[in-house]
C-alpha positions as CSV (number, residue, x, y, z in Angstrom):
1,M,142.8,64.7,124.1
2,D,143.1,68.3,123.1
3,T,141.6,70.1,126.0
4,V,141.4,73.3,124.1
5,L,139.1,71.6,121.6
6,R,137.1,70.1,124.5
7,D,136.5,73.5,126.0
8,R,135.9,75.3,122.7
9,F,133.2,72.8,121.8
10,I,131.5,73.2,125.2
11,T,131.4,77.0,124.7
12,L,130.0,76.7,121.2
13,W,127.5,74.0,122.3
14,Q,126.1,76.1,125.1
15,K,125.8,79.1,122.8
16,F,124.0,77.4,119.9
17,F,122.3,74.5,121.6
18,P,121.6,75.9,125.1
19,G,120.6,73.5,127.9
20,T,121.0,70.3,125.8
21,E,122.8,67.2,126.6
22,L,126.6,67.0,125.9
23,P,127.7,64.1,123.7
24,L,129.5,61.0,124.7
25,A,133.0,60.2,123.5
26,L,133.9,56.6,122.7
27,E,137.4,55.2,122.6
28,F,139.0,51.7,122.6
29,R,142.0,51.7,124.9
30,D,144.3,49.3,126.8
31,G,142.9,49.9,130.2
32,P,139.9,51.6,131.8
33,G,141.8,54.6,133.2
34,S,139.5,56.4,135.7
35,A,136.3,55.0,134.1
36,K,134.1,52.7,136.1
37,K,134.4,49.0,135.1
38,V,131.1,47.6,134.0
39,L,130.6,44.2,135.6
40,P,128.9,41.4,133.7
41,P,125.2,41.9,133.9
42,D,122.9,39.2,135.3
43,G,121.6,37.8,132.0
44,W,120.9,39.6,128.8
45,R,121.1,43.4,128.7
46,C,121.2,45.9,125.8
47,L,124.4,48.1,125.6
48,I,122.2,51.1,125.0
49,C,120.6,50.6,128.4
50,Q,124.0,50.1,130.0
51,I,125.5,53.4,128.9
52,G,122.9,55.6,130.6
53,Q,125.3,56.2,133.5
54,A,127.9,57.6,131.2
55,R,125.4,60.0,129.7
56,N,124.7,61.1,133.3
57,G,128.3,61.7,134.1
58,T,129.9,58.4,135.2
59,P,132.6,57.3,132.6
60,L,132.2,53.6,131.9
61,A,134.6,50.9,130.7
62,F,133.4,47.7,129.0
63,D,135.2,44.6,127.9
64,G,133.9,41.4,126.3
65,S,132.5,40.1,129.6
66,S,130.5,43.4,130.2
67,V,128.4,42.8,127.0
68,T,125.9,39.9,127.1
69,C,123.9,40.7,123.9
70,R,125.2,38.6,121.0
71,G,124.6,41.4,118.6
72,G,126.3,43.8,120.9
73,L,129.4,41.6,121.1
74,M,129.5,41.6,117.3
75,Y,129.0,45.3,116.8
76,T,131.6,46.2,119.5
77,G,134.2,43.9,118.2
78,Y,134.3,41.4,121.0
79,S,133.1,38.5,119.0
80,C,132.8,37.6,115.3
81,E,130.5,34.6,115.9
82,R,126.8,34.8,115.1
83,P,124.3,33.2,117.5
84,P,122.9,29.9,116.4
85,N,119.9,30.3,114.0
86,F,120.7,34.0,113.7
87,R,119.4,34.1,110.1
88,F,116.0,32.9,111.5
89,F,116.1,35.1,114.6
90,L,116.5,38.3,112.6
91,S,113.8,37.3,110.1
92,S,110.8,35.1,110.2
93,G,111.8,32.7,113.0
94,K,111.9,28.9,113.0
95,D,109.0,26.9,114.4
96,G,109.9,25.4,117.8
97,V,113.5,26.7,117.6
98,V,113.6,30.5,117.7
99,E,111.1,33.4,117.5
100,G,111.9,35.8,114.7
101,E,112.3,39.6,115.2
102,R,111.0,40.0,111.6
103,Y,113.5,42.8,110.9
104,K,114.3,41.1,107.6
105,Q,111.8,39.5,105.3
106,T,113.6,36.2,104.8
107,P,116.7,34.3,106.2
108,E,118.3,34.6,102.7
109,I,118.2,38.4,103.0
110,V,119.9,38.1,106.3
111,D,122.6,35.9,104.7
112,A,123.2,38.5,102.0
113,W,123.1,41.4,104.4
114,E,125.7,39.8,106.7
115,K,128.2,39.6,103.8
116,L,128.2,43.4,103.7
117,I,129.2,43.8,107.3
118,P,133.0,43.5,107.7
119,P,134.2,42.2,111.1
120,F,136.5,44.2,113.4
121,S,138.2,43.1,116.6
122,S,138.5,45.0,119.9
123,Q,139.8,41.9,121.8
124,G,142.1,42.9,124.6
125,K,140.8,46.5,124.6
126,Q,138.5,48.4,126.9
127,M,135.6,50.2,125.3
128,V,135.2,53.5,127.2
129,F,132.3,56.0,127.1
130,T,133.0,59.4,128.7
131,R,130.8,62.5,128.6
132,W,132.5,65.2,126.7
133,D,133.0,67.6,129.6
134,Q,134.8,64.9,131.6
135,L,137.4,64.2,129.0
136,A,141.1,64.5,130.1
137,T,144.4,64.6,128.3
138,E,144.7,60.8,128.6
139,N,141.5,60.3,126.5
140,K,141.8,59.7,122.8
141,P,138.2,59.8,121.5
142,E,137.4,58.0,118.2
143,V,133.7,58.7,118.0
144,V,131.5,61.5,119.4
145,I,127.8,60.4,120.1
146,F,124.9,62.8,120.4
147,F,121.5,61.8,121.9
148,A,119.0,64.4,120.8
149,R,115.6,65.4,119.6
150,A,114.6,66.8,116.2
151,E,115.6,70.4,116.5
152,V,119.1,69.5,117.7
153,M,119.4,66.8,115.1
154,S,118.5,69.4,112.5
155,G,121.6,71.4,113.5
156,L,123.9,68.4,113.7
157,F,122.7,67.1,110.3
158,T,123.2,70.5,108.6
159,L,126.7,70.9,110.2
160,A,127.7,67.5,108.9
161,N,126.9,68.6,105.4
162,F,128.1,72.3,105.6
163,D,131.4,71.9,103.9
164,R,130.5,69.1,101.4
165,S,129.4,69.5,97.8
166,D,127.7,66.1,97.8
167,P,124.5,65.5,99.7
168,H,125.7,62.4,101.6
169,G,127.5,63.7,104.7
170,V,125.2,61.6,106.9
171,I,124.5,57.9,106.4
172,C,121.8,55.8,108.1
173,P,122.9,52.1,107.7
174,M,120.5,49.4,109.1
175,G,121.7,47.8,112.3
176,A,121.3,47.4,116.0
177,G,121.3,50.5,118.2
178,C,124.9,49.8,119.2
179,A,125.9,49.5,115.5
180,S,124.8,53.1,114.9
181,I,126.9,54.5,117.8
182,V,129.9,52.1,117.8
183,Y,130.4,50.0,114.8
184,Y,129.5,52.2,111.8
185,P,131.1,55.5,113.1
186,W,134.2,53.6,114.2
187,L,134.6,52.2,110.7
188,E,134.2,55.7,109.3
189,Q,136.9,56.9,111.7
190,Q,139.4,54.3,110.2
191,K,139.0,55.8,106.7
192,A,142.0,57.6,105.3
193,G,141.6,61.1,104.0
194,T,138.6,63.4,104.7
195,D,135.6,61.4,103.6
196,Q,134.3,60.2,107.0
197,K,130.5,60.1,107.2
198,V,128.4,60.9,110.2
199,V,125.9,58.2,111.3
200,L,122.3,58.8,112.1
201,G,120.8,56.1,114.2
202,M,118.8,54.5,117.0
203,F,116.0,53.3,114.8
204,D,116.4,49.8,116.1
205,P,113.0,48.9,117.7
206,S,114.8,46.6,120.2
207,A,116.9,49.5,121.5
208,R,114.1,52.1,121.7
209,K,113.2,51.0,125.3
210,C,116.6,52.3,126.4
211,V,116.3,55.9,125.2
212,P,113.9,58.7,126.1
213,L,110.9,59.5,124.0
214,D,111.7,61.0,120.5
215,V,115.5,60.8,121.1
216,M,117.7,59.7,118.2
217,T,121.5,59.6,117.8
218,M,124.1,61.2,115.6
219,A,127.6,59.8,115.8
220,F,130.6,61.7,114.4
221,P,133.9,60.0,113.7
222,M,136.4,62.1,115.6
223,K,138.2,63.3,112.5
224,R,135.0,64.7,111.2
225,F,133.9,66.1,114.6
226,E,137.1,68.2,114.9
227,K,136.6,69.7,111.5
228,V,132.9,70.5,112.2
229,T,133.7,72.2,115.5
230,G,136.1,74.4,113.6
231,F,133.4,76.0,111.5
232,M,130.4,76.1,113.8
233,D,130.7,79.8,114.4
234,E,130.8,80.7,110.7
235,S,127.8,78.5,109.7
236,F,124.0,78.8,109.7
237,L,124.2,78.7,113.5
238,I,124.9,82.5,113.5
239,T,121.8,83.3,111.5
240,G,118.3,84.4,112.4
241,T,117.0,81.1,111.0
242,W,118.9,79.2,113.7
243,E,117.9,81.7,116.4
244,R,114.3,80.7,115.8
245,V,115.3,77.0,116.0
246,R,117.3,77.7,119.2
247,K,114.2,79.1,120.8
248,K,112.4,75.9,120.0
249,I,115.2,74.0,121.6
250,E,114.8,76.0,124.8
251,R,111.0,75.2,124.7
252,S,111.8,71.6,124.2
253,N,114.1,71.6,127.2
254,M,111.4,73.1,129.4
255,L,108.9,70.5,128.2
256,H,111.0,67.4,128.6
257,G,113.5,68.5,131.2
258,K,117.3,68.5,130.6
259,K,117.6,65.0,132.0
260,E,115.2,62.0,131.8
């Protein structure tokens, strides 16, 4: 990890987004390093609920045994197997077998949707979440994840499109909460060249219980994040327009508190 980049971003973040939560960095690595190993939970638990400690300052390391949600295992690369009756679970259900979440209209739509989701494997790797200010030289972030409300999201969204001529610097693919902060931004990070997209997420109703009121996520592939950090202080953030938004951010911090 480039600690100069780490410290530069913290300075810029405090200047333009005062009092708001620093992002999490995600990486897959051979060992947990200094991160706290997450033990297998007792029964099912959503990954989004599990990473709360990392947002509060305790780096966390997961492996396949730490994740008990079947969707979470798929979206973090620890399993390519779908649960039995998944096509019914995600859609209208199956009488006497499984209750449907009704996120897709029919099982056939689920089948077609799944064909568009390429698998990836993180077997043998630790999935480590570290708050940005706790990153050290040993860390090699692949994704940077923001949890934020509307005014902050406005700034992140506009930054993600600042140096692009097309209007699609941010994508919002349908998927579980963990898909929007792990799977899709990780796939973007693997792209060659400079066309990595930023992922807007946390629309999954099943994951909403694990995040504060009105908070969404924006996940930057690390390649994109490095570039964005480089032009923050020449962007709209230095204008009077953003100064008015910044004051709204400060009011929001007072209303909700810096931590929840």
